[in-house]
C-alpha positions in Angstrom: 1.0 -13.3 -0.4 1.6 -10.4 -2.9 3.1 -7.2 -1.7 0.4 -4.9 -3.3 -1.6 -2.2 -1.6 -5.3 -3.1 -2.0 -6.4 0.6 -2.2 -3.7 2.3 -4.2 -2.2 -0.6 -6.1 1.4 0.2 -5.0 3.8 -2.6 -5.9 7.5 -3.3 -5.3 9.9 -1.2 -7.4 13.0 -2.8 -8.9 16.5 -1.2 -8.7 20.1 -1.9 -8.1 22.3 -2.1 -5.0 25.5 -0.3 -6.0 28.7 -1.1 -4.2 31.7 1.2 -3.7 33.4 -0.6 -6.6 30.2 0.2 -8.7 29.1 -3.5 -8.9 25.4 -3.7 -9.4 23.0 -6.3 -8.1 19.2 -6.4 -8.4 17.1 -5.5 -5.4 13.4 -4.8 -4.6 12.1 -1.8 -2.8 8.9 -3.0 -1.1 6.0 -0.8 -0.2 5.3 -0.2 3.5 2.2 -2.5 3.9 0.3 -3.0 7.1 -2.7 -5.3 7.7 -5.5 -3.1 9.2 -9.1 -3.5 10.2 -11.1 -0.6 8.7 -14.6 0.4 9.9 -17.0 0.9 7.0 -19.9 3.0 8.3 -22.0 2.5 5.1 -22.0 -1.3 5.6 -21.8 -1.2 9.4 -18.9 -3.6 9.6 -15.1 -4.0 9.7 -13.0 -5.2 6.8 -9.4 -6.4 6.9 -7.1 -4.9 4.3 -3.4 -4.9 3.4 -2.7 -1.2 2.7 0.3 1.1 2.5 0.9 3.5 5.3 0.5 6.5 2.9 -2.9 5.1 1.9 -3.9 4.7 5.5 -3.2 8.4 6.1 -5.3 9.4 3.1 -8.0 7.0 4.2 -8.2 8.7 7.6 -8.4 12.1 5.9 -10.9 11.4 3.1 -12.8 8.2 4.2 -13.2 4.8 2.6 -16.0 5.6 0.2 -14.1 8.5 -1.5 -11.0 6.3 -1.9 -12.9 3.4 -3.4 -14.7 5.7 -5.9 -11.4 7.3 -7.0 -9.9 3.9 -7.5 -12.6 2.8 -10.0 
């Protein structure tokens, strides 16, 4: 399963682990994704989504309809 937020499109970032001796190895910084059931009042049903926690906070503030309209 991909590590991508379904609302914002956040994906893993790529960087380096840097040791004390300045050796560098690749690493991935994963987004903080949660699987949530979200109530859609317009459709009168729940949907299940994998969204980041920051998107979840914005969703609670603005609502599902405004977030989907901004995405497109």
